[in-house]
C-alpha positions in Angstrom: 3.4 -20.9 7.2 2.2 -17.4 6.7 -0.8 -16.7 9.0 -1.0 -13.1 8.0 -0.1 -11.6 4.7 0.1 -7.9 3.8 -0.8 -7.1 0.2 0.2 -3.6 -0.9 -1.9 -2.2 -3.8 -2.0 1.2 -5.5 -4.8 0.7 -7.9 -2.6 0.2 -11.0 -3.1 -2.7 -13.3 0.2 -4.1 -12.2 -0.7 -4.0 -8.5 -3.8 -6.1 -9.4 -1.5 -8.9 -10.5 0.2 -8.7 -7.2 -3.2 -8.8 -5.5 -4.2 -11.9 -7.3 -0.9 -13.7 -6.5 -1.2 -12.7 -2.8 -4.9 -13.7 -2.5 -4.3 -17.1 -4.3 -1.4 -17.8 -1.8 -3.6 -16.8 1.1 -6.4 -19.0 -0.1 -4.1 -22.0 -0.4 -2.5 -21.4 3.1 -5.7 -20.2 4.9 -4.0 -16.9 5.7 -5.6 -13.7 6.8 -4.9 -10.7 4.6 -4.4 -7.0 5.1 -5.1 -5.1 1.9 -3.1 -1.9 2.1 -3.1 1.3 0.1 -0.9 4.2 1.0 -1.7 7.9 0.1 1.5 9.7 -0.3 1.8 13.2 1.2 0.3 16.0 -0.8 2.8 18.4 -2.2 2.7 21.1 0.5 1.4 24.6 -0.3 2.7 27.7 1.3 3.2 28.0 5.0 2.2 30.8 7.3 4.5 32.5 9.8 3.9 29.8 12.4 4.7 27.0 10.0 1.1 25.8 9.4 0.4 24.5 6.0 -1.9 26.7 3.9 -3.5 25.0 1.0 -5.5 22.0 0.0 -3.9 19.6 2.4 -5.1 21.6 5.4 -8.7 21.9 4.2 -11.6 19.8 5.4 -12.1 18.2 2.0 -8.6 16.8 1.8 -9.0 13.8 4.1 -12.5 12.9 2.8 -11.2 12.9 -0.8 -8.2 10.8 0.1 -10.4 8.3 1.9 -12.8 8.1 -1.0 -9.9 7.5 -3.4 -8.5 4.8 -1.1 -11.9 3.1 -0.8 -12.2 3.1 -4.6 -9.0 1.1 -4.7 -9.7 -1.2 -1.7 -13.4 -2.2 -2.3 -12.8 -4.2 -5.5 -9.9 -5.9 -3.8 -12.1 -6.8 -0.8 -14.7 -8.2 -3.2 -12.1 -10.4 -4.9 -10.9 -11.6 -1.5 -14.4 -12.5 -0.6 -14.9 -14.4 -3.9 -11.9 -16.5 -3.0 -13.1 -16.9 0.6 -10.0 -15.1 2.0 -10.5 -13.2 5.2 -9.3 -9.6 4.4 -9.2 -6.3 6.2 -8.8 -3.0 4.3 -6.1 -0.6 5.5 -5.5 3.0 4.3 -2.4 4.9 5.4 -2.6 8.6 4.8 0.3 11.0 4.2 3.2 8.5 4.2 5.5 7.4 1.5 4.6 4.0 0.2 7.6 2.1 1.6 7.2 3.7 5.0 3.5 2.9 5.1 4.0 -0.7 4.0 6.7 -1.4 6.5 5.0 0.3 9.4 1.7 -1.5 8.7 3.4 -4.8 8.3 4.9 -4.3 11.8 1.7 -3.1 13.4 -0.4 -5.9 11.9 2.3 -8.5 12.6 2.4 -9.6 9.0 4.6 -12.6 8.2 4.9 -11.8 4.4 4.6 -8.7 2.3 3.3 -9.0 -1.3 3.8 -6.1 -3.6 4.6 -5.3 -7.2 7.5 -3.6 -8.9 7.1 -1.3 -11.8 10.6 -2.2 -12.9 11.8 1.3 -13.5 15.4 1.8 -14.6 17.8 4.5 -15.3 16.8 8.1 -14.9 13.1 7.2 -14.2 14.2 5.1 -11.2 16.5 7.9 -10.0 13.7 10.5 -10.2 10.8 8.4 -9.0 12.7 6.0 -6.7 11.8 2.4 -6.1 9.5 1.8 -3.3 9.8 -2.0 -3.7 13.6 -1.8 -3.5 13.3 0.2 -0.3 10.9 -2.3 1.2 13.2 -5.1 0.2 16.1 -3.4 1.8 14.4 -2.5 5.1 12.0 -5.3 5.7 12.5 -7.7 8.5 10.1 -10.2 7.0 10.0 -12.0 3.6 8.8 -9.9 0.7 7.3 -11.4 -2.5 7.7 -9.0 -5.4 5.4 -9.6 -8.4 6.2 -8.2 -11.8 
């Protein structure tokens, strides 16, 4: 049914519930899983006259620190997948907004299902922070399982 499932995680307690649901489904179906975390773009510093960013995001430590943070999210998820005997690959997308990273990775990896969580924000909080799950639902060409 779903040979390849993309599970989006952000390290929050809520996303771990989505991870568990996605891995349990994958275990039952014998699906391969891509465990994805997306590092959103760093708020840009100043730019020099040629438009090059000047600040933390252009320094050599930036990528290493973002990769280390992503690995801290992904490794426990890989361990859980192994415990359930689910074949899983880690994926870290750097400097993309979550919805864009999820949709692009699902397409690149030929996922047949996206599993993600929704924080269920409403009102002004949703307007200010947006809803990545709503954007994925709106733009996805494949089924999306949203866990709350």
